N, C-alpha and C positions, 0 to 999 in steps of 0.2 A: 504493498499499501503506498501510497506516494505521501510524504510527511509535508504538512503545510511549513513554510517559511516560520521561524521563531518569532520575528518581527510583525509576521501579518496575525499570528496568535495573539501577542500582545496588544497590538492596537485593537482587535477585535474585542477583549477582556476589558481594554480601557474603556472601548466605546459603549460596550453593556452596561459599565459601571456607571459612565456618566449618566446614560438615559435613566437607569435606574434611581439615582440621586435626584434627577430632574424630575422624575416620576414622584417622589416623595416630596418634592418641594410644592407641587401643584397640586397633591392629593389634599382634597376638603380637609380642613380642620386639622391637619399635622403639624405644620409651621406657621399659618397666619396668625400675624398679633391679633389676640382678643380685642374687641372694641372696647373702650371705656363704659362704663355704666352711666347712663343720662344723668345730667342734673336737673332737678328741678326747680321750679316757680311755684310757691304757693300763694294762693289769694285768698283772703278772709274778708268778712265784712257784711255790708247790706247791700241795697239795691245798685249802689253805685260799683261795687265790687262784682256785681253780676250783669252791668252795663243796662240795664233796666232804661226801657224807652216807652212813653205811652202809646197805646196801640201796636206795640210791636213785643211788648214783654221782653225778657232777657235776650241781651245781643252781644256781639263781640265785645263791646266795651273797651275800657283802657287795659284790661288785662293781655288781651290777644296781642295787642300792639306790643306790650312788653314783652310778652314772649317770643313774637317774632324778630324783635330786636337783639334780645340776649340770646335767642336760641337755647331756652330752656324750656322744658317740657313742663306745661301747664298744668296743675291741679288746682281747681277751683271750688273751695268749700264756703264761698258766699251763699247768704240768704236774704233774700229782699225781704224788708221790714226789720230786720234784725236791729236791736240797739246793743248799747255796751252792758246791759244786764243780760240779756237772753243770748248772747254769743257765749255766755258760761252757764247759762242755766238750762236753755230750751232744748230738749232731747230731740234730736232731729230737725229738720225744716220744715217742709210742708206738713207734716203729722204733728208739728206744735202751733199750726196756724199761721205760719209765715210764707215766705216764697216770693218770686219763684227761685229756683235754683239755677246756676249758671246755664247759660247756651253754648259756651264753649268750654271742652275739657273739664267739667262737672266732675268733683270726686264725691260721690253720692255716700250718705252716711245715714245710719238710722239708730236710735237709742242711745245716742251719746251726743254730747254737747258739739258745737262747731270745734270750738278751740281742743276739746277732746280728741276729735277727728283729725284734726291739723297734727295733733302730738301722735297720736297712732301712725300715721303717715310715717312722721319724721323718724320714730323708732324703728320701724320696719324698712328704711331706706337710709341706715346710717351713712353720712359722709356724702349724701347725694343732692342735699338741698343749698341750692345757691341763694335763694332770694324767697321772702315773704313779705307781699304788701297787705296793709291793713287799711279799709275804709270803715270807719266806724263812729258812731256819736252823734250823725245828723238828726236820726229819730228821738235822740235823747231832748232833742231841743225843738223840734217841728212844732209842738203844742203852745210853744211861748209865743208865736206870731198872734196869737188870740187870746195871751192871757191878759189881765187887767194891767199888771206890770210886766212887760216883757224882759226889762232888763234884769229885774229881781228872778224872774224865773230862769233865765239865761245863766245867771249866776248861780243859783242853787244847782241847776242840771250840770254845769261845768265841773262843780264840786265832785258831783256823783262820775262825770264822765273820767276825770282823771283818776280817781281812785280803782274803778275798773279796769282801764285799759291800762294803766301801771301793772296791774295784777295779771291781765291780759297778755301783756308783752315780757313780762318776768316770766310766765309759765313757758312762751314759745323760747325764750332765749335759753333757759335750763334744759329745755330738750334737745335744743340745738348743740349745746355744750356739752351734752352726755352722749352725744351721739357723732362727734368727730366734726360736726358741722359749724366750728367755731368761728369759721369766716364767713359763714353766711350773713347777708344783711337783712335787715328788718326796718322797711321803710312805713313809717304811717303817712296817711295823706288827710287833709280837710278836704272842703268843700267850696265850689264856686259860693259866691254871696249870691245867690239867686233871689231873697229878699230884694235887692235892687231892683228887680223887676216890678215892684209896686210903683215904682216911679211912671210906669205906663199902663200896669194892669191892677183891675180891669179898665176897658176904656172909659173913659168918662168920669171915672172916679179913683183915680190913683191914691195910692196911701204913702205920701211921699214922706211923712213923718218916721211911718215904720222902717221905711227903706233908709233914712239916715242911723235908726237906731241898730240896723244889723251891723254897719259898720262897726260901731261899738262894740257890740256884742262879740263880733270874730275877732277883731283885734284886741279886745281888752279880756276876753273871757275864755272863748271856746277853744281858739288858736293856743294861747300859752299854756291850758291845761292839756290838750293835744301834744304839743312840744315836748313838754316837761315829761308827759308819759312815754313817749317813743324813745328820748335821749335817755331815760333811766338806766337803759342796760348798753353793754357793749355791742358796737354795731348797728344801733338803733339811730334811726334819723329820722327826719321831720320833713316833708315835703309841703309847703304853703301853698295851696291851690287857689285860696282866696285871694292872695296878695298878686298872682300871677297876672290876672286881667286887669287890676287897677292900674299894675305898672304898665302894661300893654296899652292901657287904654291912655295914660297920663306922662307918658315917656319917663316913669319913676317917680312921678310926684307922691309925697307921702300922704295927701289928702285927697282920696278917691274922686269925690265929688265937685270938685273946683274947676276942672277942665270939662269944657261943653262942647257939644257939638248939635247941629240943627239937623233934623232927618224928619222926612215924612213918613207916616202921619202922625209922628209923634212933638214935632216943634222941637223947641231947645229943649235937650236932656244932656246929664252929664256923660263925658264919652263912656267912663266905666259900666254904665247902665247899659248902653248899647252894645258892649263886649258880651254882658250877662244876656243879651236877646238874641246874639248869635251864636252863644256855646249852648244854652239852655231852651225848655221849653215854656218858661215861666212867662214871657212877654206875651206870648199868644194864646196860651194854655193855663197860665196860672201853676204849671207842673214843675216840681222843684228838680227834675231829672235833666242831665245833659243828652243834649243830641249826638248823632254821630261825630261832627266837627267837635264838641264840647271832649268827648270822651278821647279822641284822638291828641287832643289838646293836653288832657292830663297824663295819657301816655308818653308823651314827650318830655313833658315835666319830670315824670319818674326815671325816665331811659338817661337825660340829661344830668339828674341828680346822682344817679347810680353810677355815672362815668366819672363823676367828680369826687368820689369816696376813694 
């Protein structure tokens, strides 16, 4: 039998070995690097956290905007109508008489509170939570608009808000710290000063005195209480959604109602009022919720704030 040359045999072995190695390299799951686990963005709060709009229910809201920009996977625990008390006491959302739940990436829970559901998620995804936003407190003061003394009402409510939100944020921060999520950011939000819309709503009988009081209420009571609560924990911070439209309308002027503009059919009104008309439904429907433009405006504030941390 004719022998193959040694060189030919050697090359054949080398080629076969190389092909075997290549086969191993491309075999599924053998040497491909595992994908890192996803980072999560948790949303808690009331109807603003679920993007509620009249006639539409829950919408994408600001949370979907934030999730898209951060590339975090959204888990939304928000519940329409929630207060700083119900968020830590109401078992479930709709079964407790609240709602709606989020339309985008809702994180359903039943038989436990909203904050307990968020903590359970943090515990089951250690090291994976990158951001938490909270919109809460608005429903604690909504009824003050009809109170005999709105300022006293807001002052009392703000004390409750600060106590409850400080406890809420402390619970979230403790869960994050215990699960290697120490770098996760907690961002608390306030609200647009929708009561400024009382300058033009209802048509023919606007309540400008209440609109003026709303500036005082947010500036002196509600926002300081929320700011103190959210900044009471490491990596906790506050986004002042109230001041942003003021500054946009007045080029940074501290008194939001001094700069005016003339607009049909309203006549001459403060420029800050017009910003509220553009961002919310209050001027046309008397409804406190943001519109799509308003929720995008809030989302942009959150993303810009996050980038500055």
